[in-house]
C-alpha positions as CSV (number, residue, x, y, z in Angstrom):
1,M,0.0,0.0,0.0
2,K,1.3,3.4,-1.0
3,V,1.7,5.9,2.0
4,D,0.9,9.6,1.5
5,T,4.0,11.3,2.9
6,K,2.4,14.7,3.5
7,K,-0.5,13.3,5.6
8,F,2.0,11.2,7.5
9,F,4.1,14.1,8.6
10,A,1.1,16.2,9.4
11,A,-0.3,13.5,11.6
12,L,3.1,13.1,13.3
13,L,3.2,16.9,14.0
14,V,-0.2,16.9,15.5
15,F,0.8,13.9,17.7
16,C,3.9,15.7,18.9
17,V,2.0,18.9,19.8
18,T,-0.5,16.8,21.7
19,V,2.2,15.1,23.6
20,V,3.8,18.4,24.5
21,A,0.4,19.9,25.6
22,I,-0.3,16.9,27.8
23,A,3.2,17.0,29.3
24,V,2.9,20.8,30.1
25,H,-0.5,20.1,31.7
26,D,0.8,17.4,33.8
27,Y,4.4,18.5,34.3
28,K,4.0,18.6,38.1
29,Q,3.2,15.0,38.1
30,V,6.2,14.0,36.0
31,D,9.8,13.8,37.0
32,N,11.6,16.9,35.7
33,A,14.5,15.0,34.2
34,V,12.1,12.7,32.2
35,F,10.1,15.7,31.1
36,E,13.2,17.6,30.0
37,T,14.4,14.6,28.0
38,V,11.1,14.1,26.2
39,A,10.8,17.8,25.5
40,K,14.3,18.1,24.1
41,A,13.6,15.1,21.8
42,I,10.4,16.6,20.6
43,I,12.0,20.0,20.0
44,M,14.9,18.4,18.1
45,F,12.5,16.5,15.9
46,L,10.5,19.6,15.2
47,G,13.7,21.4,14.3
48,A,14.7,18.6,11.9
49,L,11.2,18.3,10.4
50,P,11.5,21.1,7.8
51,F,14.8,19.7,6.5
52,M,13.2,16.3,6.3
53,L,10.3,17.8,4.3
54,L,12.7,19.6,2.1
55,Y,14.7,16.4,1.4
56,R,11.5,14.6,0.7
57,N,10.5,17.2,-1.9
58,I,14.0,17.0,-3.6
59,L,13.9,13.2,-3.6
60,T,10.3,13.3,-5.0
61,R,11.4,15.6,-7.9
62,T,14.4,13.4,-8.6
63,V,12.3,10.3,-8.7
64,D,9.8,12.0,-11.0
65,A,12.6,13.2,-13.3
66,L,14.1,9.7,-13.4
67,S,10.6,8.3,-14.1
68,D,10.0,10.7,-16.9
69,E,13.4,10.0,-18.4
70,M,12.7,6.2,-18.1
71,D,9.3,6.7,-19.8
72,A,11.0,8.7,-22.6
73,T,13.7,6.0,-23.0
74,N,11.0,3.3,-23.1
75,E,9.1,5.2,-25.8
76,K,12.3,5.6,-27.9
77,L,13.1,1.9,-27.4
78,Y,9.5,1.0,-28.5
79,E,9.9,3.2,-31.6
80,T,13.4,1.7,-32.4
81,T,11.9,-1.8,-32.0
82,N,9.1,-1.0,-34.4
83,L,11.5,0.5,-36.9
84,L,13.8,-2.6,-36.7
85,E,10.8,-4.9,-37.1
86,E,9.8,-3.0,-40.2
87,K,13.3,-3.1,-41.6
88,V,13.5,-6.9,-40.9
89,E,10.2,-7.4,-42.5
90,E,11.2,-5.3,-45.6
91,K,14.5,-7.2,-45.9
92,T,12.8,-10.5,-45.5
93,K,10.4,-9.6,-48.3
94,E,13.3,-8.4,-50.4
95,L,15.2,-11.7,-49.9
96,L,12.0,-13.7,-50.7
97,D,11.5,-11.7,-53.9
98,E,15.1,-12.4,-54.9
99,G,14.5,-16.1,-54.3
100,F,11.0,-16.2,-55.9
101,I,11.2,-13.7,-58.7
102,D,12.9,-14.1,-62.1
103,P,15.2,-11.1,-62.5
104,L,14.8,-10.7,-66.3
105,T,11.0,-11.0,-66.7
106,H,9.9,-10.2,-63.1
107,L,7.6,-13.2,-63.2
108,S,7.6,-15.7,-60.3
109,N,10.2,-18.3,-60.9
110,R,10.4,-22.1,-60.6
111,H,10.9,-22.0,-56.8
112,R,7.7,-20.0,-56.3
113,L,5.9,-22.4,-58.6
114,M,6.8,-25.3,-56.4
115,F,5.9,-23.3,-53.3
116,D,2.5,-22.4,-54.7
117,M,1.8,-26.0,-55.9
118,D,2.5,-27.3,-52.4
119,R,0.6,-24.5,-50.5
120,Y,-2.5,-23.9,-52.7
121,A,-5.1,-26.2,-54.3
122,Y,-4.2,-25.7,-58.0
123,R,-5.6,-28.5,-60.2
124,T,-4.0,-27.8,-63.6
125,L,-0.4,-27.1,-64.6
126,I,0.7,-26.2,-68.1
127,I,4.3,-25.8,-69.3
128,V,4.7,-23.5,-72.2
129,Y,7.7,-23.9,-74.5
130,L,8.8,-21.1,-76.8
131,Q,9.3,-23.2,-79.9
132,N,11.1,-20.7,-82.2
133,F,12.8,-18.6,-79.6
134,K,16.3,-20.2,-79.9
135,D,16.3,-19.4,-83.7
136,L,15.3,-15.8,-83.1
137,N,17.8,-15.5,-80.3
138,H,20.6,-16.9,-82.5
139,F,19.7,-14.7,-85.5
140,F,19.0,-11.4,-83.7
141,G,21.4,-11.7,-80.8
142,K,21.2,-12.0,-77.0
143,D,19.9,-8.5,-76.3
144,I,16.9,-8.8,-78.6
145,G,16.4,-12.4,-77.3
146,E,16.1,-11.1,-73.8
147,S,13.7,-8.3,-75.0
148,L,11.5,-11.0,-76.6
149,L,11.3,-12.9,-73.3
150,Q,10.3,-9.7,-71.5
151,Q,7.7,-8.9,-74.1
152,F,6.3,-12.4,-73.8
153,A,6.1,-12.2,-70.0
154,L,4.4,-8.8,-70.3
155,W,1.8,-10.4,-72.7
156,L,1.1,-13.2,-70.2
157,E,0.5,-10.6,-67.5
158,R,-1.8,-8.5,-69.7
159,M,-3.8,-11.6,-70.6
160,N,-4.2,-12.3,-66.9
161,Y,-2.4,-15.7,-66.9
162,N,-1.1,-16.9,-63.6
163,A,2.4,-17.3,-65.1
164,Y,5.8,-18.4,-64.0
165,R,9.2,-18.5,-65.7
166,L,10.9,-21.9,-65.4
167,G,14.0,-21.4,-67.6
168,N,15.3,-19.8,-70.7
169,T,12.5,-21.0,-73.1
170,E,9.9,-22.4,-70.7
171,F,7.1,-20.8,-68.8
172,A,4.4,-22.3,-66.6
173,L,0.7,-21.6,-66.0
174,L,-1.2,-22.6,-62.9
175,I,-5.0,-22.9,-63.0
176,E,-7.4,-23.6,-60.1
177,D,-9.8,-25.8,-62.1
178,E,-9.1,-29.4,-63.2
179,Y,-9.6,-29.7,-66.9
180,S,-10.8,-32.6,-69.0
181,Y,-9.1,-33.4,-72.3
182,N,-11.6,-31.3,-74.2
183,E,-11.3,-28.4,-71.9
184,V,-7.5,-28.6,-72.1
185,S,-7.8,-28.6,-75.9
186,D,-10.0,-25.5,-75.8
187,Y,-7.7,-23.7,-73.4
188,C,-4.5,-24.5,-75.3
189,E,-6.0,-23.7,-78.7
190,N,-7.3,-20.4,-77.4
191,F,-3.9,-19.6,-75.9
192,I,-2.2,-20.3,-79.2
193,H,-4.8,-18.3,-81.1
194,Q,-4.5,-15.3,-78.9
195,L,-0.7,-15.5,-79.1
196,S,-0.8,-15.7,-83.0
197,K,-2.6,-12.4,-83.1
198,H,0.2,-10.6,-81.2
199,S,3.4,-9.5,-82.8
200,F,6.6,-9.0,-80.9
201,T,9.3,-6.6,-81.9
202,A,12.9,-7.7,-82.7
203,G,14.7,-4.5,-83.6
204,L,12.7,-3.0,-86.4
205,E,11.1,-6.4,-87.3
206,N,7.8,-7.8,-86.1
207,V,8.2,-11.5,-85.3
208,P,5.8,-14.1,-84.0
209,L,6.4,-16.4,-81.1
210,T,5.2,-20.0,-81.4
211,V,4.7,-22.4,-78.5
212,Q,4.2,-26.1,-77.6
213,M,2.5,-27.0,-74.3
214,G,2.5,-29.9,-71.9
215,V,-0.4,-30.4,-69.4
216,H,-0.9,-32.2,-66.1
217,T,-4.1,-32.1,-64.2
218,G,-5.1,-33.7,-60.8
219,D,-5.1,-33.3,-57.0
220,K,-1.3,-33.5,-56.8
221,L,0.4,-31.6,-59.7
222,S,3.7,-32.8,-61.0
223,L,6.2,-30.7,-62.9
224,T,7.8,-33.9,-64.1
225,Y,4.5,-35.2,-65.6
226,A,3.8,-31.9,-67.3
227,D,7.3,-31.9,-68.8
228,T,6.9,-35.5,-70.0
229,A,3.7,-34.3,-71.8
230,L,5.6,-31.4,-73.3
231,Q,8.4,-33.7,-74.6
232,F,5.8,-35.9,-76.1
233,A,4.2,-32.9,-77.9
234,I,7.7,-31.9,-79.2
235,E,8.5,-35.4,-80.4
236,T,5.2,-35.7,-82.2
237,T,5.2,-32.1,-83.4
238,K,1.8,-31.5,-81.7
239,P,0.9,-28.1,-80.4
240,F,0.1,-29.6,-77.0
241,S,-0.1,-32.9,-75.1
242,M,-1.8,-33.9,-71.9
243,Y,-0.2,-36.4,-69.5
244,T,-2.3,-39.5,-68.8
245,T,-1.1,-42.7,-67.2
246,H,-2.4,-44.9,-70.0
247,D,0.0,-43.3,-72.4
248,D,2.8,-45.2,-70.7
249,L,5.1,-42.3,-71.2
250,E,7.3,-43.3,-68.3
251,S,8.0,-46.7,-69.9
252,K,8.9,-44.9,-73.1
253,Q,11.2,-42.7,-71.2
254,Q,13.0,-45.7,-69.7
255,R,13.4,-47.2,-73.1
256,N,14.8,-43.9,-74.4
257,I,17.3,-43.9,-71.5
258,K,18.5,-47.4,-72.3
259,T,18.8,-46.5,-76.0
260,A,20.8,-43.4,-75.1
261,Q,23.2,-45.5,-73.0
262,N,23.6,-47.9,-76.0
263,I,24.4,-45.0,-78.3
264,R,27.0,-43.6,-75.9
265,E,28.7,-47.0,-75.6
266,A,28.6,-47.4,-79.4
267,F,30.1,-44.0,-80.0
268,H,33.0,-44.5,-77.6
269,T,33.8,-48.0,-79.0
270,G,33.8,-46.8,-82.7
271,R,30.5,-48.6,-83.6
272,I,28.9,-45.6,-85.3
273,I,30.0,-45.7,-88.9
274,C,29.0,-44.4,-92.3
275,Y,27.3,-46.2,-95.2
276,Y,26.9,-44.7,-98.6
277,Q,24.2,-45.0,-101.2
278,A,24.9,-44.4,-104.9
279,I,23.3,-41.6,-106.8
280,I,23.4,-42.0,-110.6
281,S,22.9,-39.7,-113.5
282,T,19.7,-40.6,-115.4
283,F,21.4,-39.7,-118.7
284,D,24.2,-42.3,-118.6
285,E,23.4,-44.2,-115.4
286,K,26.9,-43.6,-114.0
287,I,27.5,-43.1,-110.3
288,E,28.2,-39.4,-109.8
289,K,27.4,-39.0,-106.1
290,Y,26.8,-40.8,-102.8
291,E,24.5,-40.1,-100.0
292,T,26.0,-40.5,-96.5
293,L,23.9,-42.6,-94.1
294,S,24.9,-43.3,-90.5
295,R,24.7,-46.7,-89.0
296,L,25.0,-48.0,-85.4
297,I,26.5,-51.5,-85.1
298,S,25.1,-53.2,-82.0
299,T,27.1,-55.5,-79.7
300,D,25.6,-58.5,-81.5
301,D,26.6,-57.0,-84.9
302,T,23.1,-56.0,-85.8
303,I,23.1,-53.0,-88.1
304,I,20.7,-50.3,-86.8
305,P,19.5,-47.6,-89.3
306,P,19.6,-43.9,-88.3
307,H,15.8,-43.5,-87.8
308,D,16.1,-46.0,-84.9
309,F,18.8,-44.1,-82.9
310,L,19.5,-40.5,-84.2
311,A,16.2,-39.0,-82.9
312,I,17.2,-40.2,-79.4
313,A,20.8,-39.1,-79.9
314,Q,19.6,-35.6,-80.7
315,K,18.2,-35.3,-77.2
316,T,21.6,-36.0,-75.6
317,S,24.8,-33.9,-75.2
318,L,26.6,-36.5,-77.3
319,Y,24.8,-35.7,-80.5
320,P,27.2,-32.9,-81.7
321,Q,30.1,-35.3,-81.3
322,I,28.2,-37.9,-83.4
323,S,27.5,-35.4,-86.2
324,Q,31.2,-34.3,-86.2
325,E,32.4,-37.9,-86.3
326,I,30.2,-38.6,-89.4
327,I,31.5,-35.4,-91.1
328,R,35.1,-36.5,-90.5
329,Q,34.6,-40.1,-91.6
330,T,32.8,-39.0,-94.8
331,C,35.3,-36.3,-95.8
332,E,38.2,-38.7,-95.1
333,T,36.5,-41.4,-97.2
334,F,36.1,-39.0,-100.2
335,K,39.2,-36.9,-100.0
336,E,41.0,-39.2,-102.5
337,R,37.9,-39.9,-104.7
338,T,36.3,-37.9,-107.5
339,E,32.6,-38.3,-106.7
340,S,30.5,-35.7,-104.9
341,F,28.8,-36.8,-101.7
342,T,26.0,-35.6,-99.5
343,I,25.8,-35.2,-95.7
344,H,22.4,-34.6,-94.1
345,L,22.3,-31.8,-91.4
346,C,19.4,-30.7,-89.2
347,A,18.8,-27.5,-87.4
348,L,20.6,-28.8,-84.3
349,D,23.8,-29.1,-86.3
350,I,23.5,-25.6,-87.8
351,K,22.9,-24.1,-84.3
352,N,25.9,-25.9,-82.8
353,H,29.0,-23.7,-82.9
354,S,31.5,-26.6,-82.5
355,T,29.8,-28.5,-85.4
356,M,30.0,-25.5,-87.6
357,E,33.7,-25.0,-86.9
358,C,34.2,-28.7,-87.5
359,I,32.6,-28.5,-90.9
360,K,34.8,-25.5,-92.0
361,E,38.0,-27.1,-90.7
362,V,37.4,-30.6,-92.1
363,I,36.2,-29.7,-95.6
364,V,39.2,-27.3,-96.0
365,A,41.7,-29.8,-94.6
366,T,40.4,-32.7,-96.9
367,N,40.0,-30.4,-99.9
368,T,36.4,-31.6,-100.3
369,A,34.6,-28.3,-100.2
370,N,33.8,-28.3,-103.9
371,R,32.3,-31.8,-103.8
372,I,30.3,-31.8,-100.6
373,I,26.6,-31.3,-100.7
374,F,24.7,-30.5,-97.5
375,E,21.2,-31.9,-97.4
376,L,18.7,-29.9,-95.4
377,S,15.1,-30.9,-94.7
378,E,12.2,-29.0,-96.1
379,E,10.8,-28.9,-92.6
380,D,13.9,-27.2,-91.1
381,I,13.8,-24.6,-93.9
382,Y,10.2,-23.8,-93.0
383,E,10.7,-23.6,-89.3
384,H,14.2,-22.1,-89.2
385,Y,14.4,-20.1,-92.4
386,L,16.6,-17.3,-91.1
387,L,19.1,-19.7,-89.5
388,V,19.2,-21.9,-92.6
389,S,19.7,-18.9,-94.9
390,H,22.7,-17.7,-92.9
391,F,24.2,-21.3,-92.9
392,I,23.8,-21.6,-96.7
393,Q,25.6,-18.3,-97.3
394,Q,28.5,-19.4,-95.1
395,V,29.1,-22.8,-96.7
396,K,28.5,-21.6,-100.3
397,R,31.4,-19.1,-99.7
398,L,33.6,-22.2,-99.1
399,G,32.4,-23.8,-102.3
400,A,29.9,-26.3,-100.9
401,K,26.5,-27.0,-102.5
402,I,23.0,-27.4,-100.9
403,A,20.3,-29.9,-101.5
404,I,16.7,-29.8,-100.1
405,D,15.8,-33.3,-98.9
406,N,12.3,-34.8,-99.1
407,F,11.1,-32.0,-101.2
408,G,7.4,-32.1,-101.7
409,S,6.6,-34.1,-98.6
410,S,4.9,-31.3,-96.7
411,Y,5.5,-27.6,-96.9
412,S,6.9,-26.9,-100.3
413,N,7.3,-23.2,-99.8
414,F,8.5,-22.3,-103.3
415,D,9.2,-18.7,-102.5
416,K,11.6,-19.5,-99.7
417,I,13.4,-22.0,-101.9
418,I,13.9,-19.5,-104.7
419,H,15.6,-17.0,-102.3
420,L,17.9,-19.7,-100.8
421,E,19.6,-20.4,-104.2
422,V,19.8,-24.2,-103.6
423,D,21.6,-26.5,-106.0
424,Y,19.5,-29.7,-105.7
425,L,15.9,-30.7,-105.0
426,K,15.6,-34.3,-103.7
427,I,12.1,-35.4,-104.6
428,D,10.5,-37.2,-101.6
429,G,10.4,-41.0,-101.9
430,S,6.8,-41.1,-100.9
431,L,5.9,-39.4,-104.1
432,V,8.3,-41.4,-106.3
433,N,6.9,-44.7,-104.9
434,K,3.5,-43.9,-106.4
435,I,4.6,-42.5,-109.7
436,M,3.6,-45.7,-111.6
437,H,0.1,-45.9,-110.1
438,S,-1.0,-42.3,-109.5
439,Q,-1.3,-39.7,-112.2
440,R,-1.7,-37.0,-109.5
441,H,1.7,-38.0,-107.9
442,A,3.3,-38.1,-111.4
443,Q,2.1,-34.6,-112.1
444,I,3.5,-33.3,-108.8
445,I,6.9,-34.8,-109.6
446,K,6.8,-33.2,-113.0
447,T,6.0,-29.9,-111.4
448,I,8.9,-30.2,-109.0
449,A,11.3,-31.1,-111.8
450,S,10.1,-28.1,-113.8
451,F,10.5,-25.9,-110.8
452,A,14.1,-27.2,-110.2
453,N,15.0,-26.4,-113.8
454,A,13.4,-22.9,-113.5
455,I,15.6,-22.0,-110.5
456,G,18.7,-23.5,-111.9
457,A,18.8,-26.5,-109.6
458,K,19.2,-30.2,-110.4
459,S,16.5,-32.8,-109.4
460,I,17.2,-36.1,-107.6
461,A,14.5,-38.8,-107.3
462,E,14.7,-40.8,-104.0
463,N,13.4,-44.4,-103.5
464,V,13.8,-45.6,-107.0
465,E,13.0,-49.2,-106.4
466,T,12.4,-50.6,-109.9
467,A,13.6,-50.3,-113.4
468,E,10.2,-49.0,-114.4
469,I,10.4,-46.1,-112.0
470,L,13.9,-45.3,-113.3
471,E,12.6,-45.1,-116.9
472,Q,9.6,-43.0,-115.8
473,I,11.7,-40.4,-114.1
474,K,14.1,-40.3,-117.0
475,S,11.2,-39.4,-119.2
476,M,10.3,-36.5,-116.9
477,G,13.8,-34.9,-117.2
478,I,14.9,-35.6,-113.6
479,H,18.7,-35.4,-113.4
480,F,19.6,-38.0,-110.8
481,A,18.2,-41.1,-109.1
482,Q,18.9,-43.1,-106.0
483,G,17.2,-46.1,-104.3
484,F,17.5,-49.9,-103.9
485,H,17.3,-50.5,-107.7
486,I,20.4,-48.3,-108.0
487,G,22.2,-49.7,-105.0
488,E,21.8,-50.4,-101.3
489,P,23.7,-48.3,-98.7
490,K,27.0,-49.9,-97.9
491,P,30.5,-49.0,-96.8
492,I,33.1,-47.7,-99.3
493,S,36.6,-49.0,-98.9
């Protein structure tokens, strides 16, 4: 209990005065010595009382001042604590942003995607792969490539997609609803349609961005499953694919892994070799050229054709080395011969810097530049026109020639072919096979032959399997022929 000091001293003073009054009243009844002692004590106390009151006031003011100072200190400490908490919260948010935000596009990154999939009840995940970005980046340069990525990210935000950036050419979309196959189809088709209406700027040029998509739906979303669906879409050249367990995609992946291991072992043990198929002139039926065809020799000496292993090899880091080995083997084989020879290249080869350097080095060292013919697929020209055009300019300066393989099989963009100034058009074997039984196919072949003549190129018919087909293409003015009737692929000693 707190005691009121003023009231205490007042009561004490009254008490002392009362005692003195009583003592004076009864002093005759009290011994003089005792009375004197009590009186002195009371007088001394009363004399000291003002000093005690003064000390009490000083002490009270000191305590009050210390109390005020302590209150002010506590208030400053409270303000400092709040400020520190704000700074810590701000720094924590900044660190989280650094860990969860892609610095180039400012979209959420892969870490944030995994965090959100674990924390929230999303039911559909879509991986979006920028199909033609690498070509644009290679042609226009890194700065414009980064600008295209930023433009694409901005487009995603403006279209209100819940978007994330996974890597250089991959983005992801998270959706709360679980979609059926038909709903996925509608969603992806609408995405592709909306994207096709938008042009992105690359310097002074307007360029489109094309995509392929992999989808996974369900209670527990998996980035692996969505990526598996995307890879299936890429392999089958579909615009999108949805992961389903009955597709047995995982088993296929395991088979691919085993095949990739076999390819690696074959390469390191020298079991990837070159076969050559003769190409004759239709005017005198003499061999003038050979087409190079790769083969993998299995451990049981089975000869495996390229379509059974090259597609898988292209997915591995070993593929450039395989391409370069085929180039070296072929050029070494023909450096002492007089025939021309063809080597098939794909967009992956043209994009690879070390493969391009190998081509330049080997054809100069073997003195085969004026006899080598690089075959490019019509599909690669259609999808990677700028890249292919630049490659053709480079190798033509060295003296090499260019052939368009499988011409007429799909796109047949005549305008692009004219501007590329190619030397040979290889007529697709699926057309040649039907030449004897289909007037329509025969007419297409005549058109291609006439087109080749018009642009100053030579025509080569593939898959000539019979003498009758050979005679037929001769009558059409086609310059060269190859196929099993001419000769099977085999090694050249």
